N, C-alpha and C positions, 0 to 999 in steps of 0.2 A: 684320386688321391685326397689325402687328408689336407685341409687347409691350404697352404702355400703349395704343396705338391699338385693339388687339383688346379690351382691357378697356372702353374707351369705346364700341366698337361694341356689345359684349355689353350693357352697361348701356342704351344707346339702344334696343336691340330689347327687352330686359326691360321697358322703359317704354312700348312699343307701336310703335316704329318697325318698318316692314315690312322684311324682307329675304328674299331667296331662300335664303341660307345665310350661314354666319359661318365664317371661316378664321382661326384663331388661330396665329401664328408666335411661338412663345415666350411663351405666356401667363403674366402675373405673378401665379400663385395666391396667393403670400406673399412678403413682403419676404425678401431673402436672410438665410439664418440663423434665420428667425423663423416656422417653419411653424405654429406656434400661432395666427398672425394671418392665417387665410385670408380671401380675398377671393373667396367663392363662392357665397353666399347667393343672389344674383340669377340665377345660372345655372340654378337648378333649376326656374324657371318658363318657361324659353324652349324652344318647341317646334320652332324653326327648325333645319334640319340644321347641325351644328357639326362642324368638323374642328380638333383639337387637334394641332399639329405641334410636337415639343418635343424638345430635346436631353437626352439622359439625365444630362447633368452641369450642367444649368441650375439655378442656385442660387435661381431665383424660382418653382421648382415640383418638389419632390421626387418621383421617380417613383412611389413607393408612394402618396403623397397624391393626386397627379393621376389616377392610374388609379382610386383609389376615388371621386373626384369624377366622372370620366367615367362610371364605372359606376352611380352614384347618379343621373346625369342621365338615363340611359336610352338607348334605340335611337337617339335623335336625334344622339347625340354619337359620334364616332369619335376615337381617339388613335393617332397614329402617332409612333415614335420616331426620332430621328437619333442612332444609337449613337456615344456619346462626345461628343456635341455639347455646347457650353454655350449660354448665352443668345443668343449670336449665331451659333449652330450651328458655331462653329469646333471642330474636333476636335483634341485634344491629340495633338502629333507629326506633324500634317499641315498643311503650308503649301498653302493653295490660295487662288486669287484669288476675290474676291466674286462674279464672274460663274459660276464652277463651283459655288459654294455655292448661288446662285440657281437654277442648272439643276437641281441635285439636289432642290431643294424644290419645283421646278415640276411634277414628275410626280406626286407624290401630291396635289397641290393640284388639278391638271387632272382627275385620275381622280375625286376627291371632287366636283368641281362637275358633271361629267358624270354620275356615278352617283347622286348624293344631291340635286342642285339642278336636274336636267333640262335642263341646258345643254350644247350640243355644240359651240358655237363657230362 
C-alpha cells in the first residue's frame, strides 16, 4: 500500500489478516517533522515478508529511524531506498512522468514478490 494504505494493511495483518507479503510504498512511520511520534509498535509482531520502499527525502520516515525499525523487525523485512525521493518518490531536480516513477518502483516490488512471497506471476 501507498502511505496510509500501507499502514492500514500492516495493522490488518498485525490483527490477524492473512497476507503472503506486504509492500509499503512510502510508509508513514511518523508525522512530518515529528520523528518522536513513531507508528511502529504493531510492526514488530508481523512475521509476513515486508518490503519498505522509501525515498531518502521522505518527511514521513527519516532514513536513520526507518533503518532502525526495519533492523529491529528482523529478517522478514527488507528496506530499499529511492535516492533523493520524497514521499511521492519525486526526485529533486528531476521531472519525470508518473509512469516513469511507477516503472522504477515496479522492479524492486516484483523482485521482492518473487523472492520473498513465492509468486512468479
